[in-house]
C-alpha positions in Angstrom: 26.8 -41.1 27.9 26.3 -38.1 25.6 26.0 -35.8 28.6 29.2 -37.1 30.1 31.1 -36.5 26.8 29.7 -33.0 26.6 30.9 -32.3 30.1 34.3 -33.6 29.3 34.6 -31.5 26.2 33.4 -28.5 28.1 36.1 -29.0 30.7 38.8 -29.5 28.1 37.6 -26.3 26.3 37.6 -24.3 29.5 41.1 -25.4 30.5 42.4 -24.7 27.0 40.8 -21.2 27.0 42.1 -20.4 30.5 45.6 -21.6 29.5 45.6 -19.4 26.3 44.3 -16.4 28.3 47.0 -16.9 30.9 49.7 -17.3 28.2 48.6 -14.1 26.4 48.6 -12.2 29.7 52.2 -13.2 30.4 53.5 -12.7 26.8 51.7 -9.6 25.7 54.0 -7.2 27.6 57.1 -9.0 26.3 55.8 -8.8 22.7 54.9 -5.1 23.1 58.4 -4.3 24.4 60.1 -6.2 21.5 58.0 -4.2 19.1 58.8 -0.9 20.8 62.5 -1.6 20.6 62.2 -2.7 17.0 60.4 0.5 16.0 62.9 2.6 18.0 65.8 1.0 16.1 63.9 1.5 12.8 63.5 5.3 13.6 67.2 5.6 14.0 67.8 3.8 10.7 65.4 5.9 8.6 66.7 9.2 10.1 70.4 8.3 10.1 71.2 10.3 6.9 70.0 13.6 8.6 72.4 13.7 11.6 75.0 11.7 13.4 73.3 12.1 16.8 69.5 12.4 17.0 67.2 13.1 20.0 63.5 12.3 19.7 60.5 14.0 21.2 57.3 12.0 21.1 54.1 13.8 20.2 50.8 12.2 21.1 47.8 14.2 19.7 44.2 14.0 20.9 43.2 12.9 17.4 45.2 9.7 17.8 48.2 10.7 15.8 51.6 9.8 17.3 54.8 11.0 15.7 58.3 12.0 16.8 60.1 15.3 16.3 63.8 14.7 15.6 66.6 17.1 16.8 70.3 17.1 16.0 73.1 17.5 18.6 72.6 21.3 18.5 68.9 21.0 19.4 67.8 22.0 15.9 64.7 20.4 14.4 65.8 18.2 11.5 62.6 16.2 10.7 59.9 13.8 11.8 59.4 10.1 12.2 56.2 8.1 12.4 54.7 4.6 11.9 52.6 4.4 8.7 50.0 1.7 8.4 48.3 0.7 5.1 46.2 -2.1 3.6 48.2 -4.3 1.3 47.0 -7.3 -0.7 46.6 -9.8 2.1 47.7 -7.9 5.2 48.4 -4.6 6.9 51.8 -3.2 6.0 53.5 -1.2 8.8 56.3 1.1 7.8 58.5 3.4 9.9 59.0 6.6 8.0 61.6 9.4 8.3 61.1 12.8 6.8 63.2 16.0 6.8 61.6 19.3 7.7 60.4 19.8 4.0 58.8 16.3 4.2 61.2 14.7 1.7 61.6 11.1 2.6 64.9 10.4 4.5 64.2 6.7 4.7 61.7 3.9 5.1 61.7 0.5 6.9 58.9 -2.0 6.7 58.5 -3.5 10.2 55.5 -5.8 9.5 53.8 -7.4 6.5 52.3 -10.7 5.6 51.9 -10.3 1.8 52.0 -13.0 -0.9 55.3 -14.8 -0.8 57.4 -14.1 -3.9 55.2 -11.1 -4.9 54.1 -8.6 -2.2 57.0 -9.7 0.1 59.4 -8.2 -2.5 58.7 -4.8 -0.9 61.3 -6.1 1.6 63.6 -7.9 -0.9 67.3 -7.2 -0.6 69.1 -8.0 -3.9 72.4 -9.9 -3.8 75.3 -7.6 -3.1 73.1 -4.9 -1.6 72.4 -4.1 2.1 68.9 -2.5 1.9 65.6 -3.3 0.2 65.6 -1.9 -3.3 61.9 -0.9 -3.3 62.2 1.1 -0.1 65.4 2.8 -1.3 63.5 4.2 -4.3 61.6 6.5 -1.9 64.6 8.4 -0.6 64.5 12.1 -1.5 61.0 11.9 -2.8 58.4 14.4 -1.6 56.3 12.4 0.8 53.3 14.7 0.6 52.6 13.7 -3.0 54.4 10.4 -3.3 52.5 7.8 -5.4 53.2 4.8 -7.6 53.5 5.2 -11.4 50.0 3.7 -11.8 48.6 6.6 -9.9 50.7 9.2 -11.9 53.5 9.1 -9.4 57.2 8.3 -9.7 57.5 5.1 -7.7 57.7 1.9 -9.8 55.5 -0.7 -8.2 56.9 -4.2 -7.6 56.1 -6.3 -10.7 53.0 -8.4 -9.9 52.5 -6.7 -6.6 50.9 -3.3 -7.4 48.4 -3.6 -4.5 51.2 -4.1 -2.0 53.3 -1.3 -3.5 50.3 1.1 -3.5 49.3 0.2 0.0 52.8 1.1 1.3 53.1 4.2 -0.8 49.6 5.6 0.1 50.2 5.0 3.8 53.5 7.0 3.7 51.7 9.9 1.9 48.9 9.8 4.4 51.0 9.9 7.5 53.2 12.7 6.0 50.2 14.9 5.4 48.8 14.2 8.8 52.0 15.3 10.4 52.2 18.4 8.3 48.7 19.4 9.3 49.6 18.8 12.9 52.8 20.9 12.7 51.0 23.7 10.9 48.2 23.6 13.6 50.8 23.8 16.4 52.6 26.7 14.6 49.4 28.6 14.1 48.4 28.2 17.8 51.9 29.4 18.8 51.7 32.5 16.6 48.2 33.4 18.0 49.6 33.4 21.5 51.6 36.3 22.9 55.2 36.0 24.2 53.9 35.2 27.7 51.1 33.0 26.6 48.5 35.7 26.2 46.0 35.6 23.3 46.9 38.2 20.6 44.1 40.7 20.2 43.7 41.8 16.6 40.4 43.7 17.2 42.1 47.1 17.5 43.4 47.2 14.0 41.0 44.9 12.1 43.9 42.8 10.9 42.8 39.4 9.7 45.3 36.8 10.9 43.4 33.8 9.9 45.5 31.1 8.3 44.4 29.3 5.2 46.1 26.1 4.0 45.3 24.9 0.5 46.4 21.4 -0.2 46.3 20.0 -3.6 44.5 16.7 -3.8 46.4 13.9 -5.5 44.3 12.4 -8.3 44.4 8.6 -7.8 43.5 6.3 -10.6 42.0 2.9 -10.0 44.3 0.1 -11.1 42.5 -3.1 -12.0 45.7 -5.1 -11.9 45.4 -7.9 -9.3 48.4 -9.0 -7.2 
């Protein structure tokens, strides 16, 4: 009797697992496409203040960094867009970020979060009579390379009772901005070191030192004991 019940349970578990696997196979591409379109629309929103018409060029680097160069209708580079991901209080917070060429924040849009209702979720709160989240609006025009919440000696006021969520979003924006800046500088240095026709520039004849040094000030972050 026990063996029979075990076999029945095993059969039910196998059928259920197979069904879930089949369902995941069929729905995964649909979910991925929905997310792609959502992030594409978010990129347009966060960069809208920089130009009326924007063309994007996707950059996929060997180190895993993916970002988009943004060009206006004249083909001029106007900034960069990327997806930032940071640890909040109870979930990962994903934010589409837009930066101008000086890495000042053009706009932000949180595309995923599962923070504490009524606390961390306020990072997406839109107040009555307004049309955009007030917390994300506070980032506009701020230098992304050094952005930080007030508790970390920055200028961004954290959401009351949700310091961890606020810090997670803010830190992720700063991190992705610095990664893009380093990538851009690396590309520029590589281009400068190549001749007009793709030949390596030889500095050995004049002893000129053309090495590039980038000194980046490290933001001092203070541990905040406040719990969400």
